[in-house]
N, C-alpha and C positions, 0 to 999 in steps of 0.2 A: 062866204067873204074871204078875199084872198089874204094870205099872210103879208104883213109889212116886213120891211127891211129890219126893224128891230126885232120882230118875232123870229125871223130867220137867225139873226146873230144870237139871240138867247138860246134857240134850239141847238146851234152849233157849239155855243159855250157849254151847255148841258151835256151834250154828247162828247166833247172834249174832255170834260170833267170826269165822267163815268169811264171814260177810256183810261185816263191816268190813275184813277182809283184801282182799276182792275190790274193795271200794271204793277202798282205798288204792293197790292194785296192779291195774290194770285187766287184763283178759285179753289174751293175745298174739293180736291180729288184725290182718292187713293190711287197711286200707280203700284202694280204689281207686276214683277217678272218672273214667269213660269208658274207652276201649280204646286201646291203641297203634296198632291197625289204623285207627282213627278219626282219629289225626293224620297217619298216612300218606296218607290221602285228603282232607286238607285241612279237617278239622273243629277249626277252631282258636279256637272260642268256646264257652265253658261258662258254667254258671249258679252253680256253687259258688264261695264265697268263701274268702279266707284264713281268715277267723273260721269259716266252716264246717269247714275241714280241721283246726283246732286242736282242734275238738270230737271229733274221730276220732283223733287222735295228736299226739305231741311231737316226732316225727322222720319226715323223709321227703324225697321230691324229685318234681319235675315240671316243669312250664313254666306260663306265663301266657297269657292271652287274647292272640290274634294272634300266638302264639309269641314275646312280647316278653320274652325272657330265660329263662334256667334258675332253677328254683325249689330252693333247699336248706332244709331245716327241721332243728333239733336244739335240745334245751332249750327247747322250746316257742318259739323264735325262728324266723321265717321271713325269708329273704334273697332279693332279686331281682338276679340276676348278668346284666348286659345286654350286647348285642353292642358297645357302645362302650367296653367294658372296666370300667365302673362296677359298684359293689354297693351296695345300699341295702336298709335294713329295709322288707319288704312291708307295704303297708297293709292293714287288715283288711278293706276292702271290695273289694280287687283279686279278680279272678276267675281261674279256671284251666280249660282244656280237658282237662288230664290231670294226674293227680298221684296218689302212692301214699304213704299216711301209716301210721304204726303207734305205740303207745306203747313206746318202746324199753325192753327188759328182757334186757340180755345175759345169757347163761349161760357165756360163756367169756372169758378174758382172756390176751393174749399180749404179752410185752414185747419190742421188737426192740432190742437194744443195738447192732446194727451193721446195715450196709445190706442192703436187700430189695427187689427189684423186684416189680412187680406179681403176677407169676406166682407168685412165692414166698409173698406174703400170701395170694393165693387158695388157695395149697396147704395152709396153715395151717387155713383154714377147711373146706377139703373133707375134710381128715383127720379132723376133729371132727364134721362133719355130712356124712357120707359119702353119703347118699341124696339123689338129685337130685329127689326128690317132695316134699321140704319147700322152703319159702322160708327165706331167712336175710337178717337185718338186720345192717349191719356198720358199724363207725365206727372210724376212725384218728385220734388226735389226736398229732401228731408234728412232726418236721423232716423236710421232703422236699428232696432234692438236685435232683429236677426234677419238674414237674407240667406236662402238656400238656393243654389245655383247649380246648373251642370253645363258641361261643353263636349260635344261629341268630338272625338279625336280625327285627326286627318285620316282619310281611306285613300287606298291604292287601287288600280284596276287588277282584276275584274272587281267591280263594286259590289259589295254585299247591299241587300235592302236595308233600308234604314232600320227596320226593327232588329236587325242583327248588329248593325253598326253601333247603336245605342247600348248595347249590352256591356261595352267596355267603357262607357264614358265616366269621367271623373266628376265627382261632386264637390262642391266647395261651399263652406259656410262662413257667413260676414256677421260678427257681432258687434254691436254699438259702433256702427259705421255710417258716415254722412256719405250721400251718393245720389244718383239719378236713376230713376226706373222709368222706363218709357214702354208703351205698348199699344196694342188695339183690341177693341172688343168687335168680333165679327159676328155676323148672323149665322144662325144656325144652318139655314139653306145654303150656305156658302162652305159647308164642309167638303173638305177634298180640294176645291179650289184654293181655299185658305184653311186657316185653323178657326173653326167655329169656337166661339166663346172667348175668353181672354188669353191673350198671348204676351207676355212680357219679358223685356231685357233689363238687366240692371247693371251699372259701372260704380265704381266707388269714387270719391270725391277726388282722390289723387291720381285717378285714371290707371290704376294699376291692377284692378281685378274686376271680375263680374262674371256675367254669363246669361243663360236662359234661365228664367225664375221658376222654382219650383214651389216656394212658399216664401212669405215674408211678414214681419210685423214691424209696423211703423210706430216710432216713438213720438215724433211731432214733424210736422212739415207742411208743405202746400202741394194739394192736388189741383191740376189744371186739366180741363178735357173738353171735347167737343164733338158734336155729331157730323158725319159726313154721309152724303147720299150718292156719291158718284164714283165708279170705280173703272179703271183701265187696265186691262190684263194683257201684256206682252208674251205671247207664245212663243218658245224657241222653234227653230226649224232644223236642227241637228238631227242626224240618225238616232242618237240615244234618246230623245223625247218622242221622236215620230214612232218608234218601235216600242215604246214602253207601255205597260198595261196600267192605264190610268183610272180604271174604275174596278179594282178587285172587290171581291165579295165582302171582305173583312175591313173595308176603308175606314169606318167610323171607329171600330175598335181599335184599329192599328195607329191612327192619328192620335187617339186618346192615351195609348200606351206609350208613344215615343214622346209626347208632350207633356206628360204628367210626371 
């Protein structure tokens, strides 16, 4: 039986509505520039700008060219957390050698009314997203009894491998501070492309300090998180990347050493 004019109009209206919803709520995709194994090999300069990253997501983490500080992004705001302990809003023209971004669309919420350590927070996530084959984006807004962070200092050519660069990294401790912690849980099969397991960054509520998270204890707060099953990786084309050894024998142990 042929469609009536009314049927055609209804189908068009439905298609237009779905299209509008997709524009308002972007698809859950992780966008990544470069590889973690490239950082390990000393590929510390990239061509992607902060402005470029914000076209790919409103939430994420990474680093800056020459490893000049940790990158944390949420609510479409990007901050640079540097080794001197400072934190500043990143400029749109600043560049990154490695970053992971998404449009944050949490599916789960959990309120912590009492203390919880890092393992307890991760267990809440693992119970809801039990498959290690999916990515997960997470955010905590709360009061932390303690957060331990580190930040790799700015490097200069000729660049050392990251294992050597982190030997001089300063660490910071934040006690009884409100702040935002964001991160990703990445599948084990992605080790080397990304950082397998949990990778988290923190910034204080006054946006004056933070860094790559080594450990934390939450006093109270709200955890929001969601699964993501699509990844887009943007590979550099510069000589540093093309000539780098991206599959060293000690890849897994090297990543664990520089991230923990």
